[in-house]
C-alpha positions, 0 to 999 in steps of 0.5 A, spaced: 421 698 299 420 692 304 421 697 310 426 691 313 426 684 311 429 678 317 434 673 314 433 666 319 439 662 318 443 656 322 444 649 321 439 643 319 435 642 326 437 648 329 431 649 330 429 656 324 422 653 323 420 654 330 422 661 330 418 663 324 413 660 326 413 665 332 413 670 327 407 666 323 403 667 329 404 674 330 400 674 322 408 677 320 409 674 313 414 668 312 417 666 307 420 659 307 427 658 302 427 651 303 420 651 299 422 653 293 428 648 293 422 642 295 418 645 290 424 645 284 426 638 286 418 636 284 419 639 278 425 635 275 422 629 279 429 630 284 427 627 292 435 629 294 434 637 295 441 638 297 442 635 289 436 640 287 440 646 290 447 645 287 445 643 281 441 650 281 446 655 285 450 652 279 446 653 274 444 660 275 448 664 281 449 663 289 443 667 291 438 665 285 433 661 291 433 669 294 431 671 286 426 665 288 423 669 295 422 675 292 417 674 287 412 670 294 413 678 296 407 683 295 407 691 295 403 689 301 409 686 306 412 690 310 416 687 314 418 679 311 421 674 315 425 670 309 427 662 312 433 659 311 439 662 307 444 660 306 449 665 303 451 671 305 450 672 296 443 671 297 444 676 304 445 682 298 438 680 294 434 681 300 438 688 303 436 690 295 429 691 297 429 692 304 430 698 308 433 693 314 436 687 313 436 683 320 441 676 320 439 672 326 443 664 327 440 659 330 444 655 334 445 648 335 449 643 338 451 638 333 448 631 337 442 636 338 441 636 331 442 630 329 437 627 335 431 631 334 433 632 324 432 623 326 426 624 330 424 629 325 421 626 319 422 630 312 424 626 307 432 630 307 432 628 313 438 624 314 436 617 316 445 616 318 451 619 323 454 619 316 449 621 311 448 628 318 455 630 317 455 629 309 449 634 308 452 639 315 458 640 310 454 641 304 451 647 308 458 650 309 460 649 302 454 655 299 456 659 305 452 658 311 457 659 315 458 666 313 452 667 315 451 665 321 458 669 323 455 675 321 448 675 324 446 680 328 443 676 333 444 670 336 440 664 340 442 657 343 438 652 342 440 648 346 433 646 350 427 646 351 422 649 343 418 653 348 424 656 350 426 658 343 419 660 342 420 664 347 426 667 345 423 669 339 416 672 341 420 677 346 425 678 339 419 679 334 416 684 341 421 689 342 
């Protein structure tokens, strides 16, 4: 059983990857749930990652992405960071394999997140405000709002990358 799982959540563009990158630099194991979706999309030849996420959940249950992450955890792992948790069902999967689960939410305003996403360059990033809103609504439909609301720790990320990195370093060193 793992000592601790840190579930990182937040809306698209909030800063989850920046937070997780700090963990990686500190030598912690990070599993990105979005990578699991990207792997499935590649297998199926589908480019719309949101469509893949919804299809997986519809066919296999809302905790399927979390269950697929379990294969990436090894017996040597003690503390694992799970980037991109989107539902309470996913959190429950991790509660079954760890002595402690901590939910960390990264929050940023919609306008700030939109500006970041448009400039980020990932294939699934929105090309318009309408696409951005559609993506947010899809994320909310799978339960991310509940995970954010029940977070043990909340970081506001309206400032610089360096500011969030500093907050993350402080958190991991506590």
